[in-house]
N, C-alpha and C positions, 0 to 999 in steps of 0.2 A: 523581534520577533518574525519569522519566515512566513511567507504569503499566505499558506496553509494553516497559518494561528494553531499551531501544534501543541495539545499536550506530550511531557517527552517520552520518546517510545522505550519497550520493557521490553523484557523476553516473554516469548509466549510461556503459558502455562499448559502446555504439550511436549510429548517426546520429537524430538527431531526426526523425519522421515517416514512421521502418520499423520493422516487428515488431523485437524485442528478445528475446530469449529467450525467444519461443513468445508476447510478450505485442505485441497488434497495437499500432496507434498509435491513440491515444484513449483508451485502456481502463489501468485498474490492475488489477494482477494479484497475488498470492498463489500462492506455491510449496508444494510439500510438505514439510513438517517434515523439518528438517533441508536443505533445499537451499541452497548458497551461488552468491548474485550469478545466481540461475536458470540455474548454466553445468550443476551435477551433472542437475540433470530441466529440461528446456527446455518442459515438458507443465505450466501453472498450474493447478493446483485449481479456481481465484475468478478470475472477470474482470469488471469494472467497469467501464462504458462511460457508463451517463448520471449526472446530477449527484443525486444523494440520499441517503439514508441505508440501510445494507443492513445486515441482520443477518448474524452469526456463526456458525456453529454447529458444534461438533467440531472446532475447530482449536483446536489444544493446544503449547506449546513453542516453538523457534523458527522461524523463515519468514522465506522471502525476502519481499520486496514491491517492486513496481516501479512505479513511477507514471509509467506511457509518456503522458501528456496531453500535448496536442499543442498545447490551448487555453488556458495559463497556469491549468490546475485543478491544486486541493490536495485530499490527502487526508490524514485525519485518524482514528488509531483510537481509539475513546470507549470507556470501561467499560458502558456503558450501552446498552441495547436501542434507545432511541431517538436518537441520534447526540449530546446533550446533552452530556457531560461526556466530553470527548476531551483527550489528554494529548499526543499525539503527529504533525504535522505534517510529512507528507508533498511536497517543494517538486515541481512540475512535471519532469519527465526525471532522477526520481535515482531510486535504490536502496537498502535496506537491509535488514540482521537483526531481527526483534522477537522477541520472546515473545509470543504470541496467549493465553496460558490467562487476561487477565485481559480481554482486550478481547469485545466482546459484541458493537459493530459498527463498521462503518466507515463515515464520511461522503467523498464526491465532492462538491465545491463550487467554483465560477469566483473564487476570492478569493485574494489577497495573505498571507501571512503573518501570524499574528494576529488578523484580523477572521473572528469566525467566529458 
C-alpha cells in the first residue's frame, strides 16, 4: 500500500469547471483532518493552484484531498520535502482520503499517470 495509506480515489461528485466543496476550479485542495468527501467541512485548509512542489507542515491523520484541476494536471503525495519520492497520484477531477502523517510535500504537475 502507498505510504499515504490511501483509500481508492473516486470521481468528484461535482461538475468540472465549478467550485467543488469549497475547492475552486483549477486547484488541489486539502481538507481538515477527519473530513469526508469535503462534505463535512467545505473550507479547505490548503489550496494549490500553480505547478510545483509544496511542503506540508502539521498535516497528520486522515484528510480528504480533491484534485479540481481542469487542465489535466495531476497531484502527487511525496514523503520527502523536494517532491522526489512520491507514492500516490491523484488524477484530475478526483477525490480521496489519505493519511498525511508520512507525507511531507505535494507536487502538482501537468502530466499523465506514471510520468514524473
